[in-house]
C-alpha positions as CSV (number, residue, x, y, z in Angstrom):
1,M,-20.1,-16.6,-60.1
2,P,-21.2,-13.0,-60.1
3,I,-18.5,-10.3,-60.4
4,S,-19.6,-8.6,-57.2
5,V,-19.0,-11.8,-55.2
6,Q,-15.5,-12.2,-56.7
7,F,-14.6,-8.6,-56.0
8,A,-15.8,-9.1,-52.3
9,R,-13.5,-12.1,-51.9
10,I,-10.6,-10.3,-53.5
11,R,-11.1,-7.4,-51.1
12,R,-11.2,-9.7,-48.1
13,L,-8.0,-11.4,-49.2
14,G,-6.3,-8.1,-49.7
15,I,-7.4,-6.9,-46.2
16,V,-6.0,-10.1,-44.7
17,A,-2.7,-9.7,-46.6
18,V,-2.3,-6.1,-45.5
19,T,-3.1,-6.9,-41.9
20,A,-0.6,-9.9,-41.9
21,A,2.1,-7.7,-43.4
22,A,1.6,-5.1,-40.7
23,I,1.7,-7.7,-37.9
24,A,4.8,-9.2,-39.4
25,F,6.5,-5.8,-39.6
26,I,5.5,-5.1,-35.9
27,G,6.9,-8.5,-34.9
28,L,10.2,-7.8,-36.5
29,A,10.4,-4.5,-34.7
30,V,9.5,-6.1,-31.4
31,R,12.2,-8.8,-31.8
32,A,15.0,-6.3,-32.3
33,D,17.4,-6.7,-29.4
34,N,19.3,-3.5,-29.8
35,P,16.9,-0.8,-31.0
36,P,18.5,2.2,-32.6
37,P,18.7,5.4,-30.5
38,G,16.3,7.2,-32.9
39,D,13.4,4.9,-32.3
40,L,12.3,6.6,-29.1
41,V,8.6,7.6,-29.4
42,G,7.9,9.2,-26.0
43,A,6.9,8.6,-22.4
44,I,3.5,7.1,-21.7
45,D,1.5,7.5,-18.5
46,G,-2.0,6.1,-17.7
47,E,-4.3,4.7,-15.1
48,A,-4.4,1.1,-16.3
49,I,-2.0,0.3,-19.1
50,S,0.2,-2.5,-20.2
51,V,3.2,-2.3,-22.6
52,D,4.7,-5.2,-24.5
53,G,7.8,-5.1,-26.7
54,P,10.6,-2.6,-26.9
55,M,10.5,-0.1,-24.0
56,S,12.7,1.5,-21.4
57,V,12.1,2.7,-17.8
58,E,13.8,5.7,-16.2
59,A,13.4,7.4,-12.8
60,S,13.3,11.2,-12.6
61,H,12.6,13.3,-9.5
62,G,11.3,10.3,-7.6
63,Q,8.9,9.2,-10.5
64,V,9.1,6.3,-12.9
65,R,8.6,7.0,-16.6
66,T,7.9,4.3,-19.2
67,N,9.3,5.2,-22.6
68,L,7.8,3.7,-25.7
69,R,10.0,2.6,-28.6
70,S,9.3,1.6,-32.1
71,G,7.5,-1.7,-32.0
72,S,5.8,-1.2,-28.6
73,N,2.4,-2.8,-28.2
74,V,0.1,-0.9,-25.8
75,H,-3.2,-2.0,-24.1
76,V,-5.2,0.7,-22.3
77,K,-7.6,-1.3,-20.2
78,S,-9.6,1.5,-18.8
79,G,-9.5,5.3,-18.4
80,T,-7.1,7.4,-20.4
81,A,-3.4,7.3,-21.3
82,R,-1.1,10.1,-22.5
83,I,2.1,9.9,-24.6
84,D,4.5,12.9,-24.5
85,L,6.3,12.7,-27.8
86,V,10.0,13.4,-27.9
87,E,9.3,16.1,-30.5
88,G,7.0,18.0,-28.2
89,G,3.5,16.8,-29.2
90,Q,1.0,14.9,-27.2
91,I,-1.3,11.9,-27.9
92,S,-4.2,11.0,-25.6
93,I,-5.8,7.6,-25.8
94,C,-9.2,6.9,-24.4
95,G,-9.7,3.2,-23.4
96,P,-10.4,0.5,-23.7
97,A,-7.9,0.7,-26.6
98,H,-5.2,-1.4,-28.3
99,F,-2.6,0.0,-30.6
100,S,1.1,-0.4,-31.7
101,V,3.6,2.3,-32.6
102,L,6.3,2.3,-35.3
103,K,8.8,5.1,-35.8
104,S,11.3,5.7,-38.6
105,G,13.1,9.0,-38.7
106,K,10.5,11.8,-38.5
107,S,7.6,9.5,-39.4
108,L,5.4,8.0,-36.7
109,T,2.9,5.3,-37.5
110,I,0.1,4.1,-35.1
111,A,-1.7,0.9,-35.9
112,L,-5.0,1.5,-34.1
113,E,-7.1,-1.7,-33.5
114,S,-9.7,-0.3,-31.1
115,G,-10.2,2.8,-29.0
116,T,-10.0,6.6,-29.7
117,L,-6.8,8.7,-29.9
118,H,-6.5,12.5,-29.9
119,A,-3.2,13.7,-31.4
120,H,-1.9,17.3,-31.0
121,I,1.3,17.9,-33.0
122,E,3.0,21.2,-33.6
123,I,5.4,20.4,-36.5
124,E,6.8,16.9,-36.1
125,P,6.6,14.0,-36.3
126,N,4.6,13.1,-39.4
127,L,1.7,11.1,-38.0
128,T,-0.2,8.3,-39.9
129,V,-2.9,6.3,-38.2
130,Y,-3.7,2.9,-39.7
131,T,-6.9,1.0,-39.0
132,P,-7.8,-2.4,-40.5
133,Q,-9.1,-0.9,-43.7
134,V,-8.4,2.9,-43.7
135,Q,-5.4,5.1,-43.0
136,A,-5.7,8.7,-41.8
137,Q,-2.9,11.3,-42.1
138,P,-3.2,14.8,-40.6
139,I,-2.2,17.7,-42.8
140,S,-0.9,21.0,-41.5
141,I,-2.4,24.2,-42.9
142,G,0.0,27.1,-43.1
143,N,2.6,25.3,-40.9
144,G,0.1,25.4,-38.1
145,A,-0.6,22.9,-35.4
146,Q,-2.4,19.6,-36.1
147,D,-5.2,18.4,-33.8
148,T,-6.9,15.2,-35.0
149,L,-9.2,12.6,-33.4
150,V,-9.4,9.0,-34.9
151,G,-11.5,6.3,-33.3
152,V,-12.6,2.7,-34.0
153,D,-15.4,1.1,-31.9
154,A,-16.2,-2.6,-31.4
155,S,-18.6,-2.7,-34.4
156,G,-15.9,-1.5,-36.8
157,T,-17.3,2.0,-37.2
158,M,-14.6,4.6,-37.6
159,C,-14.8,8.3,-36.6
160,I,-12.5,11.2,-37.7
161,R,-12.5,14.8,-36.5
162,A,-10.2,17.5,-37.7
163,N,-10.0,20.3,-35.1
164,H,-6.9,22.0,-36.5
165,G,-5.7,21.2,-40.0
166,A,-7.1,18.7,-42.5
167,V,-7.1,14.9,-42.6
168,R,-6.5,12.8,-45.6
169,V,-8.4,9.5,-45.5
170,E,-7.3,6.7,-47.9
171,Q,-8.8,3.3,-48.4
172,Q,-5.9,0.8,-48.2
173,L,-7.2,-1.6,-50.9
174,T,-8.6,0.6,-53.6
175,G,-6.3,3.6,-53.0
176,Q,-9.4,5.9,-53.0
177,S,-8.8,9.0,-50.8
178,V,-10.9,11.8,-49.3
179,L,-9.8,15.1,-47.8
180,I,-11.6,16.0,-44.6
181,P,-11.4,19.8,-44.1
182,Q,-10.7,21.6,-40.9
183,S,-13.5,21.3,-38.3
184,G,-14.9,18.3,-40.2
185,D,-16.4,15.5,-38.1
186,V,-17.3,12.3,-40.0
187,S,-17.9,8.6,-39.5
188,L,-17.3,5.6,-41.8
189,A,-19.0,2.2,-41.6
190,N,-16.9,-0.9,-42.4
191,G,-14.1,1.3,-43.8
192,Q,-16.1,2.3,-46.9
193,L,-15.6,5.9,-48.0
194,E,-18.9,5.8,-49.8
195,S,-20.6,5.4,-46.4
196,M,-18.9,8.6,-45.0
197,S,-21.4,10.9,-43.2
198,N,-21.3,13.8,-40.9
199,A,-21.4,12.7,-37.2
200,P,-20.8,15.6,-34.9
201,G,-19.9,14.7,-31.4
202,H,-19.1,11.0,-32.2
203,C,-15.4,11.3,-31.6
204,I,-14.8,12.3,-28.0
205,C,-11.4,12.1,-26.3
206,E,-10.0,15.1,-24.5
207,I,-6.3,15.8,-24.2
208,V,-5.0,14.7,-20.8
209,Q,-3.0,17.5,-19.1
210,S,0.3,16.1,-17.8
211,V,1.3,16.8,-14.3
212,K,4.7,18.4,-14.4
213,T,7.1,17.6,-11.6
214,P,8.7,20.8,-10.2
215,A,12.4,20.9,-10.9
216,A,14.6,20.2,-7.9
217,P,16.2,23.4,-6.5
218,P,19.9,23.8,-7.2
219,P,22.2,22.6,-4.4
220,A,23.3,25.4,-2.1
221,A,26.9,26.5,-2.1
222,D,29.1,24.8,0.4
223,Q,29.5,26.8,3.6
224,V,32.2,26.2,6.2
225,Q,30.8,25.8,9.7
226,V,32.8,25.6,12.9
227,S,31.2,23.7,15.8
228,Q,31.9,24.7,19.4
229,L,31.2,23.0,22.7
230,A,28.1,24.2,24.6
231,T,28.7,26.5,27.5
232,P,27.4,25.5,31.0
233,E,24.7,28.2,30.7
234,E,23.4,26.6,27.4
235,V,23.5,23.1,28.9
236,K,21.5,24.3,31.9
237,A,18.9,26.2,29.8
238,R,18.5,23.1,27.5
239,T,17.9,20.9,30.6
240,E,15.3,23.3,32.0
241,R,13.5,23.4,28.6
242,K,13.3,19.6,28.5
243,A,12.0,19.5,32.1
244,E,9.3,22.0,31.3
245,Q,8.1,20.1,28.3
246,P,5.2,17.8,29.1
247,Q,6.0,14.1,28.9
248,P,3.8,12.2,26.5
249,T,1.5,9.9,28.3
250,T,1.3,6.3,27.1
251,P,-2.3,5.2,26.8
252,K,-3.1,2.2,28.8
253,P,-4.1,-0.8,26.8
254,P,-7.7,-1.7,27.1
255,E,-8.4,-4.3,29.7
256,A,-9.4,-7.7,28.2
257,A,-13.0,-8.6,29.0
258,A,-13.4,-11.5,31.4
259,P,-14.4,-14.6,29.5
260,E,-17.9,-15.6,30.0
261,P,-19.1,-19.1,30.2
262,V,-20.3,-20.5,26.9
263,T,-23.4,-22.6,26.9
264,Q,-24.3,-25.0,24.1
265,V,-27.5,-27.0,23.5
266,F,-27.3,-30.3,21.7
267,M,-30.6,-31.5,20.4
268,P,-31.4,-34.9,18.8
269,P,-32.0,-34.9,15.0
270,L,-35.4,-34.0,13.9
271,R,-37.4,-36.6,12.0
272,Y,-40.0,-36.1,9.4
273,D,-42.3,-38.8,8.1
274,A,-44.3,-37.9,5.0
275,S,-46.8,-40.7,5.6
276,A,-47.7,-39.7,9.1
277,K,-50.4,-37.1,9.7
278,V,-48.9,-36.0,13.0
279,Q,-45.1,-35.7,13.3
280,T,-43.6,-37.1,16.5
281,D,-41.9,-34.6,18.7
282,Y,-38.3,-35.0,19.9
283,D,-37.6,-36.5,23.4
284,P,-36.7,-33.7,25.8
285,N,-34.6,-36.2,27.8
286,L,-32.2,-36.4,24.9
287,V,-31.4,-32.7,25.0
288,V,-27.9,-32.1,26.3
289,L,-26.9,-28.8,27.9
290,V,-23.1,-28.2,27.9
291,R,-21.6,-25.3,29.6
292,K,-18.0,-24.5,28.9
293,V,-16.0,-22.8,31.7
294,R,-12.4,-22.3,32.4
295,V,-11.2,-23.8,35.6
296,R,-8.8,-21.6,37.5
297,P,-5.5,-23.2,38.3
298,T,-4.7,-24.1,41.9
299,L,-2.6,-21.4,43.6
300,I,0.6,-23.0,44.9
301,L,3.1,-20.8,46.9
302,Q,6.6,-21.9,47.2
303,G,9.1,-20.4,49.6
304,R,8.5,-18.2,52.6
305,V,6.2,-15.2,52.8
306,E,7.5,-12.5,55.1
307,G,5.6,-9.5,56.2
308,E,6.3,-6.6,58.5
309,P,7.1,-7.6,62.1
310,I,4.2,-7.0,64.5
311,V,5.2,-5.4,67.8
312,A,3.1,-6.6,70.8
313,F,2.5,-4.2,73.7
314,N,2.2,-5.8,77.2
315,N,-0.4,-3.9,79.3
316,A,0.0,-6.1,82.5
317,P,0.6,-4.2,85.8
318,T,4.1,-3.9,86.9
319,P,4.8,-6.1,90.0
320,A,6.0,-4.4,93.2
321,P,9.7,-4.6,93.8
322,V,10.8,-7.3,96.3
323,A,12.7,-6.0,99.3
324,A,16.1,-7.5,99.6
325,P,16.7,-9.6,102.8
326,K,18.8,-8.0,105.5
327,P,22.1,-9.6,106.0
328,A,22.5,-11.6,109.3
329,P,25.0,-10.2,111.8
330,T,28.3,-11.8,111.4
331,S,29.8,-13.4,114.6
332,K,33.3,-12.6,115.3
333,P,35.5,-15.5,114.7
334,E,36.8,-17.3,117.9
335,D,40.3,-16.6,119.0
336,D,42.2,-19.8,119.1
337,S,45.2,-18.4,121.0
338,T,46.7,-20.1,124.1
339,W,45.6,-17.5,126.6
340,N,41.9,-17.9,125.5
341,R,42.1,-21.6,125.9
342,V,43.4,-21.3,129.5
343,R,40.7,-18.7,130.4
344,T,38.0,-20.9,129.0
345,F,39.3,-23.9,131.0
346,V,39.4,-22.0,134.3
347,H,35.9,-20.6,133.6
348,K,34.5,-24.0,133.2
349,L,36.4,-25.3,136.2
350,F,34.9,-22.9,138.7
351,S,31.5,-22.6,137.0
352,P,28.7,-23.9,139.2
353,N,27.3,-25.9,136.3
354,S,30.5,-27.8,135.8
């Protein structure tokens, strides 16, 4: 077997072993139930992100912040994400990206599987970016700020750009290292340092400016207030103001449109005969026309309907008054005394008619 083939197999096995060791180390960090207080990495914010593993959530000024801890596994599905480090630096990630974070003391390690990150660090922490085959470590020049971009695309091509400070690139298997000077912009194919070439503009990921929430104003000093009953003049003035204010008018609901009759036409199924030159038409007598209407319910009144009384005026002529009959003269009652009787007897005795 040629030596080159054996060296290629050994290199592949070494890559697999290093990757497995990194995954096992991340898994142990993720399974930690009580992470130490110094493992806090920073707060992450993004458009479409998901975080697995150790993390914490806190609310501040009405906003929810997600804090990454050592062992957190982050997926940036689209857009960009921003990490505000507890030491004061910032890291922007341009998606789609997948990475994990590990922190120990003042050292921060990012295992970048895909995507591009842009790190801006003033002094701390000491950042190291691991890819499947290469590790990149920013180096400060004259205790200045460090501004570095590291990216890995789907084909495995890696790009590195040193805006401020230098970047040390080391091959994980062979230990070979290269120092990229400030303002350097290079790319590597398949993690091979021999394939390093200048690629200006290949690494693009701008720092996302964080939106700072204004601090809440300090609470005002407690003031003693004494309430008093309103005077009659104040009550009257308030009532007049309410009467002068226009009352809001409630819009009338739109009237429902009257349902219109629905007409349906049911036709017989059409028939097609491939062997016939002329197709037979359907029978019009089998066409059914159905009209759907809503029958109004019968109006039934129960009880008694009363209206206003109608006054009838009688225009007939008034009859003449009937004269009262005159009373007949009353005859004096006869005197039944003894003297009258004697006189009547004598009168009859000497009367010629007697």
